[in-house]
C-alpha positions, -999 to 999 in steps of 0.1 A, spaced: -362 -818 -16 -358 -815 -50 -382 -790 -66 -395 -794 -101 -394 -762 -124 -430 -758 -122 -428 -759 -80 -399 -738 -82 -418 -712 -104 -445 -712 -84 -423 -706 -50 -400 -675 -65 -423 -660 -92 -394 -636 -106 -370 -656 -123 -340 -638 -143 -318 -658 -166 -280 -652 -168 -253 -667 -186 -221 -670 -162 -188 -675 -174 -162 -690 -149 -122 -684 -155 -97 -706 -142 -64 -682 -139 -24 -694 -139 -8 -695 -105 7 -663 -108 -24 -642 -120 -15 -611 -105 16 -606 -122 5 -621 -151 -27 -599 -162 -6 -566 -155 3 -560 -192 -38 -572 -204 -55 -556 -179 -68 -524 -195 -76 -542 -227 -93 -569 -208 -115 -542 -188 -120 -525 -223 -133 -558 -236 -160 -559 -210 -169 -523 -212 -177 -533 -247 -199 -558 -237 -219 -540 -211 -224 -512 -239 -240 -540 -260 -262 -548 -229 -248 -580 -221 -221 -576 -194 -238 -571 -159 -203 -579 -135 -175 -596 -129 -144 -601 -108 -121 -624 -94 -124 -647 -65 -105 -639 -33 -76 -648 -37 -74 -644 -74 -58 -675 -79 -89 -695 -78 -102 -678 -106 -129 -655 -115 -168 -654 -125 -182 -629 -153 -220 -627 -157 -240 -615 -185 -275 -608 -190 -302 -634 -205 -297 -666 -222 -262 -659 -243 -240 -686 -240 -229 -681 -278 -221 -644 -270 -203 -653 -238 -183 -682 -256 -174 -656 -282 -166 -632 -255 -140 -654 -237 -123 -664 -268 -117 -627 -276 -106 -618 -241 -71 -606 -242 -65 -627 -208 -77 -661 -227 -57 -650 -257 -25 -643 -238 -26 -671 -213 -38 -655 -179 -71 -679 -183 -61 -713 -184 -96 -729 -187 -130 -715 -190 -169 -724 -186 -200 -712 -195 -231 -720 -176 -269 -706 -176 -280 -692 -141 -315 -687 -129 -313 -658 -106 -344 -658 -85 -355 -625 -65 -367 -636 -34 -397 -617 -19 -402 -606 19 -410 -634 46 -449 -630 44 -449 -644 6 -441 -679 20 -459 -682 54 -486 -707 52 
């Protein structure tokens, strides 16, 4: 059953908005990223220091891509982050997408019993 935003909010009272960055990597990402890894991590650390970066990492296997999570509805910030990322600038990332993510904190089972 598809829920409207209003009914969704009444079931799950806590909603945290995040912005998610998805990366698609080159097939040989583990080798290709090596020269740029430290600068990529520094780039993320600066975003964390600015209060935006929450967490990120590659999928398993790494050739499947990566996901980076940023605090709040900040698609403009995330777009610029991607454009400035050494992985993007140096061809480790072949494409990316930015999406809004509504994270819901689930209560204990008692909160959902009739």
